[in-house]
N, C-alpha and C positions, 0 to 999 in steps of 0.2 A: 505493501497500499502503499503511494505520498502523491504529492503535492493539497492536499488538501486546503484550501485557500478561499478565496471570499470574494467576489471582484463588481466595485461599482455598475452599477450599468457606464459602459464608450463612449467618455464623452465628445472623442476627438475622433475618431471614426473611422482607429484599428477596425475595427471591423467590422463596420459597417460597409464597405469602401469594396469588399472581396468581391462582392457578385458582379459587380459595375468593374474592377479589375478583370477574369475570368472574361468577363461577354466584350472587353477593347484588347486578354490576349488573343481571342481567339478569332475577333477580326482582323488584330493587323497582321496574323501566320494565318493565316486562310489556310496553304499549304500545310501545312502542319500533321500528325500523324497527332488527334487529339480522344487522350484517355486521363482530360477533367473531366466534360457527365454525361452524366451517370442519365442517362436518354434515357424511354425504351428503342428498343429497331423499329427502322418505318417499313417495315416490309409488310408488317402483321397488320398494317391500319387501311383501313377496311370504307373508309369516311363514303365514297356514291354508293355503296352497303348499307352501311346500319345510316345512313337517313332519311334513303328511301323505307327505315321499315316507321319510324317516325308512325307512320299515319295508322298502323295495327298499336302502337300504345295510345293515337287516340280515340280508338274506336273500344279501350281496356276501357280508357278513363270515361265517356261516353256511358258504357254499360254501367259500369264501378256510380255515378255520380248518377245516370239516367237520362240521359239527353239526349241531344244529338249532337250529330258530329258535326255543323257547321259547329255548331257550340262550346261544347269542348273546341275545337281549333282555334279560335278564337278565345278563351278563359288562355288555353299555350303564352295567347300574343297577349294581354294582356298583361296589368300591374299584378302580379302573383304570393303565395301564403312568405308570410320569412323564413317557417322551421321546412318551406320545400312541398314537392308536391306526391314525389317517391319513396316515401318512409318507409311506406309497410312493404318497397320492393327490396330496397337496404338493408333492414330488419329481415328478411329473409334472405337472402344471398349470407348474412355474415352470418347470420342462424346454420344454412349447411357448409358454405365456406368454412368460418371457422369457429364455432359452435356460440353463436357469442348470442344467446338468450336477452335480447333489451328491446323492447317495446317496440311500433312506431313511435308513438309519443312522445320520447326519450329521447330520440334521432333529429338532428337538425342541420342538414344539408348547409351546406359550404358551397363558395369560391374557391372549392379545392383545399387541401390541406393543412395551405397557412392562412390561410380568413382565419379560421378552424386554431388552430394557438391562437392569433389572434386576440382571438374572441376570449377562449379562457383562460390566456396569463390576461385579459386584462381589468376579467371576469371575477379572478380569482388573487389577483394583489392590486388591492385598492386603496391597500393602508402602505405609508409608507416602506413602512418593520416587518410584511412580507418577502418573505425574501422565495426563487427557483434556484432547488439543486440540479449539477446538470452533473454526470458524468462527462468530463472534460477528455479526448476532446469529443463536440459534442455538435447536431445539425447547426447549418451554422443560420439557418432561416427560424432557429428557435434562440442565439446567440443574439438573432438581430432586431427580429422581436423583442427581444430584452431591451436592450442598448436605442431602440426610435424614444421608446415611451420607461426613461429610468428607474431599470425592473432591474434588483441585486439578482448574482448571480453567485449563483452556492458549491463555485464545482468541486469533484475532487477526482483523482487520479491515483487507477486500480488494475491489479488485472481480472478478467471475470469471473473467480470464483471470492474475490473476496466485498465486493460491493454492495454486502448487506453488511456489513462493517465496517469499509468506509466513511457510509451514507453514512452509521451511527453516528462517526465520531465525526463528519462535519455539520449535522445535526448539532450536537453537543454545544459543539464552537461558535453555532450561527448565536443556535437562546443560550446562551455565555458571555454575546454580545449586550442581547436584549434582544436580537431582529425573533422574527416567526417563518421558521420551515413550512408554506404551506402549499408547496409545488416540486410535486416530482420528477424531474420531460422523463424518458428510456425511450431506443429504440432495441425492445428487445426486441428481434427477427431483426438476423442479416442489420446490423448495425450502419452508415452511415454519420462516420467517414470511412468502418475497421471493418465493417462485415462478423462485427460475436454475431450472436448468438450462444443468448441471457443462456441457465437452466433450470429446470426445469426448479427446483432447488430455489433455487439464486429466486425464484422467480415468488414463491411461495413468502420466505423468507422475506424480503422487502416489501409484499402483502400488510406480513403481519404489522410489519412492525411500524411501516404506514399508518395500518387502520389505527393501530395506539397512541401513534401522535398523533389523527387526524388532519394527517399528509395525504395530502386528490397527487395520484398519478396519472402522471398526463402516454398518454402509454401509445408511439406514433408507430404506425400500418403500416409500411407501402410496399413493403420486399416478402413478404407472408407468405404469399403464393407462389413465390415462387426460390422457394429449396428443393437445390435435384439430386439428393445424398442426408442419407439416417432421418432418426424418428422423429416424425415430430410435437412438439414443443407443444397443450396446448396454449394464448391465450391468457396473460396476466389477468385483460375484462375476466373472461371464461374461470378464470382459476380464483379470484377475488367471491368473498362471504364475504366483504365487510361492506360490502359501494365507496369502496376507497378507487378506482383505478375508475379513469374517461377515458376510453375508444375513440381514438384518431385512423380514421379511413380515409384512401381518393382510391379513384377514377381517372389515375394519369399516368400508372404503370399497369393498372391490365385493359384498358383501353385503350388512353389515347390525352394527353395531358390537354391538348386544347380547349379540349371540355369544361374543363377544369369546374370537377364537380368533384365534391368530396365529403365527408357529414364530420360527426362527435358522438356519440351515444352514450347516452348517461347514466348511469343507472338511475331504478326508479326506489332507489333508496339511498339516498347518500347517507351513507356511514348505519349505516341500519335505521333511518328516519327518510321517508317518504314527502313529509312537504318538503328536504333541505333536496331531494332530485330535483322535485316539481320544481325551488325555489331557481337551482343549477340554472333549467331547460330556461326558465322564462326570460332567465336576465337571463342569458344568452340570444335569447332569443328580442330579447333587449333593446341590445346594442345591438345590435349586426339590421333589423334596422331602422337603424338610423345610419349605419355605413355604408348598406347592398344595398339597404332594400329589401329586395331577395334575389335567389339566387338563380341563373339563367334557368328558361320554361323549357326554349328552345334545348340547349345541352340535357337540362336532367332526360327528357325524352325523348334521349341518344339513346341517355341507359338505363329510361325503367324500359324501352324497350330490345336492348339486348337482354336484356334479367326476364321478361315478360321470352325474351325467343333462345334462353336456353336457359329453361323451366326455371329458375334463377339461381340458377350457379352460372360460374363462370372460371370453373373448375380447365373447360371445352377449353375456351378460348382461353384461354395461358398456356396451357400444353407450352404452341408450338411455339411462343417466343420465353419458352419455360428450358425447353430445350436446346436452344439458341444460341439462351444464355450459358448454360452446361458445358455447352463446347467452345463458343471465347472462351467459358475461364480454364478447361483442358486445357486448348491453344496457349492464350500468356501462361500459364503456368510448367510449360514442360517449353517456351523460350523462354523465361524467368530461369530456370532449369540450364539453360543447355547456356545462353547468355552470360553467367555467372555461374559458373561451374567454377573455376579456379577464385571464386571470389568468394566460395559454400559459406566459408567466417566472415564476414565482413559484413556484404548483402545476407537478409531472409527477405521472405515474405509467409503473408496467414497463406492458408485454404481455407473459405472461405465455401460452408453446407449449400449458403445459396443467394441471389441478393445479384447487385449488378459494381460490387467492388471488392478488391486486395487494398490490401499494405505494405510495406515496400520499406520497408525497414535499411540506410545509411548509415555509412561509418563514417557521414559529414554533413555539418548544415545545410542544411538545402531551404530555401524560405525566398520570400516572393522572388531576393537577388536570383536566386540562381530556376526559378522556376523563364524569370526567360530568358535568357542562360539560353535555358533547352529550346523554350519556343523559338531564340532566335539565330541559330546557330544550329543546331542540329534538327533541329526540323522537330517536336515532342512538345505535344501538350499537357502537363500534366500538375495532380493537387498537391501541392502542401501540406500536407499534414497544419501548418499551427496556424496555420485561416481558421482549423477548425475547434486549437486549441485554448485554451484559458487560464495558459499561461508557457515556461518552454520548455516542458518536456516531451513534444513531442516537434520540439529540431530538425531531427533527421531522418521520418519518413512522408510518408507519400501517401496522397492513393495514387486509385486504379484504377479507372473506368474499364469495364469488359463489353457491355451492354447492346453500346451502336459500336460497335467498331467489322469494319469483315474483317474476314480469315490473313487476307495479304498488309493487308494494313496492323493486325498485329506483332504481326512476323516486321514489320518495316520501324516502329515503332518501341516493341521492345529494342534488338536491333542500334535505333539512333540512344535511347538514353541508355543502352548500355556503354553504347562508346566516351555520349558523356560521366559516365560515371569514371572508365577508367582513365579518361583526362584531365579527368577533376583528381585524382585516385594519383597521380603521375605528377601535377602541376600544385605545392603544393604553397595554395595561397588563393590556392582557384577557385577553392568557396570559404567563403568566410562567413564571420560572423552578421549577419547581412542585421 
């Protein structure tokens, strides 16, 4: 266990400008091989087909509401219910695919998962003493929301087996300063950026601890349906018997990002209190009504039509992409092994059981300057883990995304990265603390 610390929301924008940096560097080097972005594979997009299924969803809605099809179409084009129109279909999908039992009335449909994160953090952390607990490195979408809203983050860094112990230590440190640990954010399945998975035992230990301390766990699960091997671990929401886990999902990875449809599933009985569960979903709904009014009903209809046509489950739809991502992961691992065969004592990597990312450990610092050198001089884009970290413990690791890249580019990109690493090792001072 290491690196237990508390950081205020970043006022200087050092974390807030990461996404801008990535967009700019990708645009600046369009010919570079990109392992930077965790995008889904575009060859599985069937937008023309999916849009063609919308009338089937409208007919379904007309039947449910006992109205004419024309009226149902007009309703789809109007302002809509703040909480969403496909809540029942989402409830069925997560029951079938994730073993999650959540009433449709406790689901809020959001503009992607990012809006759900924003609503939850600002809705739960309403006082200046409220603190968000995060494992570092952490998804920058979460840390960015906290920074933008000046919500304090309490990071902890540890290996996958020591999460509960590190959390207890961090909570004690936060409370010793007179602060309130309000929320714990986790990506338990194929974490972004590390690709790590929390075991069932660790999940249950975290749930028991947070339930006893009235800490809300926000479980973000964009990659859970992309497991390549090993035994599936139940979601924390499914394991929760105390009502302390709020589950976040998105259709950006399983269908396509442009839909911007995500959701938050709130326990019916928050910490055993039915009124508290209703209060939270109502608070999130009220906040959303002033932020985005409602999630696009047209894109909800696309998701709804797909769920209807797939009998409620996305398992068949993700089978093709999942197999492609598995092959890409295996190919990247094979090229890393070949490229760094003579450097295995200095260069290492993990083998994720699913998801879109793996991490590479280097024998020198790799931060913004090194990422720019890689892009400019070697034609390969990678993500420094320091972009995700809330301390300096990740200065020598990088994230490699393998989801949206061809086999040829995987081979080429790893070879380019290998040349960069060898040059850095041959020339002292080539890579410095930046």
